[in-house]
Every structure is written in C-alpha cells, then in structure tokens.
C-alpha positions, 0 to 999 in steps of 0.5 A, a space after each residue: 470485506 467492504 460490508 464489514 468495514 462500512 458497518 464499522 464506519 471504516 473508510 478504506 484508502 490505499 496508497 500506491 507508488 504508481 503515478 496517477 494515470 497508472 493508479 487509475 488504470 489499476 483501479 479500473 482493471 481490478 474493479 477497486 471500489 475504494 480510494 487509491 492515492 498515487 505517491 510516485 515520489 514516495 513522499 507519504 510512503 517515506 513519511 510512514 517509514 514503509 519504503 524498501 529497496 528489495 524489488 529488482 527491476 530491469 531498465 535500459 541503460 548504457 551498461 556494457 560488458 566486454 564492449 557489448 551494450 546490454 539492453 537490460 540492466 538490473 537494479 533495485 527499485 524503491 517501493 512501499 512495503 505492504 502495510 496496513 495502518 489503522 488511522 483514527 479521525 485525528 490522524 493518529 496511527 492506532 495499529 500497524 501490520 507489515 510483512 517483510 515479504 512484499 507479496 504478503 498482505 494483511 488478512 481479513 480476519 486480522 484486520 477486522 480483529 484489529 479494528 474491533 480491538 482498537 475501536 471496540 466491538 460496538 460500532 454504532 458510535 463510529 457510523 456517520 
C-alpha cells in the first residue's frame, strides 16, 4: 500500500506502546518502511483516547495461594486499541477507524477509500 499512499501524498506514521529499543527491534524484524514512534507511557495513546485494558499479561509477583508462591500472576495491561487516524497537515483528525478487537486492523481498501473521501481523488495538490 506504500505506493498508493505516496501517490496521494500521505505519510504513514505508526505509534506503539513499546519502548524505543523494542519498537526499533520490531521495525527491523518486520522490515517496516515507515516511522514507528514509541509511546511506552501511553501519553499520546491516551491523548487520542485509544487506550484499553482488555489485554491479559502474566508477570512474576509475590502472589500466594494456600501459602504456595505462584510464579505467574495474571493481570490486565494497558495497550492501544488498533486505530487508524487520518490527520491533516494542520493536525486535525479527519477520519478514524477503530475496532473493538485488538487483532483487527483497517484494510487497504477502507483506508484508501477514506483518504479519497476526505482529501478527494485529485492528489496532484497533495504531492510535495
């Protein structure tokens, strides 16, 4: 989809709750050719209102059951709801696509259709 975005003058930026090192490792591992920003404190994620607490993680803790220490303690962790935002050059959110299921992402046809709907189909003025 990179070519279609570039032809429309769109710059793709992704935001992750990972720390800088983990985000960089994911970018290298997955061969991502776009900017991946780290937001480990969820400051930007919370500002856009896309935080949720439905993911379960297991961590070591001092929890005991009948006096027996348990190595893994389940808890809910905060993470970003997968969300696609179209933000114009003035920083105004022009379109939002979000799923209740953290495993679901916006599809190519849906995103390109939204771009054309928001910015029009004549992209010559958007190219820099």
